[in-house]
C-alpha positions in Angstrom: 97.2 121.0 102.1 93.8 121.8 100.5 93.5 118.3 99.0 90.1 117.6 100.6 88.4 121.0 99.9 84.9 120.3 98.5 85.0 116.6 99.1 82.5 114.6 101.0 83.9 111.3 102.6 81.2 108.8 103.5 81.2 105.4 105.4 78.5 102.9 106.2 79.1 100.4 108.9 77.0 97.9 110.7 77.1 96.8 114.4 74.5 94.1 115.2 71.0 95.7 114.2 72.3 99.2 114.1 73.8 100.8 111.2 75.9 103.8 111.3 76.5 106.2 108.2 79.2 108.9 108.5 79.8 111.8 106.4 82.6 114.2 106.4 82.1 117.5 104.4 85.5 119.5 104.3 85.3 123.1 103.1 88.3 125.1 101.7 88.1 127.6 104.6 89.5 125.0 106.8 86.0 124.2 108.2 84.4 120.7 108.3 81.1 119.0 109.2 81.0 115.4 110.3 77.7 114.2 110.1 76.7 110.7 112.0 73.6 108.7 111.3 72.2 106.1 113.7 69.5 103.9 112.5 68.5 100.7 113.7 65.5 98.5 115.3 64.1 98.6 118.5 63.2 95.2 120.4 62.1 92.2 118.4 61.1 91.3 114.9 59.8 92.4 111.7 57.6 95.5 112.6 59.1 96.9 115.5 60.1 100.5 115.5 62.6 102.0 113.7 65.1 104.3 115.6 67.0 107.0 113.8 69.1 109.4 115.4 71.6 112.2 113.9 74.7 113.9 115.4 76.6 116.6 113.6 80.0 117.8 114.5 81.4 121.0 113.3 85.2 122.1 113.5 88.3 123.1 111.7 90.8 120.6 109.6 94.1 120.6 108.1 96.4 117.9 106.4 99.9 118.0 107.5 102.3 115.0 106.3 99.6 112.6 105.3 98.0 113.3 108.8 94.5 114.7 108.9 93.9 116.7 112.0 90.4 117.8 113.3 89.5 119.8 116.1 86.0 119.8 117.1 84.2 123.2 118.3 83.8 121.0 121.7 87.4 121.1 122.1 88.1 117.5 121.1 91.0 116.8 118.7 91.5 113.5 116.8 94.4 112.6 114.0 93.5 110.3 111.3 96.3 108.6 109.1 95.3 109.9 105.5 95.7 107.6 102.3 94.3 107.5 99.1 93.5 104.3 97.6 92.4 102.6 94.3 92.4 105.5 91.7 91.3 108.1 94.1 87.8 107.0 94.6 88.4 105.8 98.2 90.4 107.6 101.1 91.4 105.6 104.0 91.3 107.2 107.4 93.2 105.3 109.9 92.5 102.4 107.6 89.0 102.7 107.1 87.6 103.4 103.5 85.6 106.4 102.8 84.2 106.7 99.5 84.9 110.1 97.7 82.3 112.5 96.3 82.4 116.0 95.5 79.9 118.5 97.3 79.2 122.2 97.4 77.6 122.5 100.8 80.5 125.1 102.2 79.2 128.2 100.5 75.7 127.9 102.1 
């Protein structure tokens, strides 16, 4: 199934003072990129330094029988239960909602 081709899924979450934003980019070639951005504050109150870090994972994806399978270049494999919610503008991966957008990062 190529239902995710040219789709960007994004999710933001907060844990304590650290916020995490995850972007999945899915390409029709079966390749994906997952960009994870962490940002937060070190130390005390206002005026402390903000730290930001970014991690990009590349690999291959396939959807079979409602399950998204990803295999990262480092050999890690993961499975996500895939469901489309609320008129198609939200996709759930293992129950966590991701906003659906279109992207054309693939041909670059």
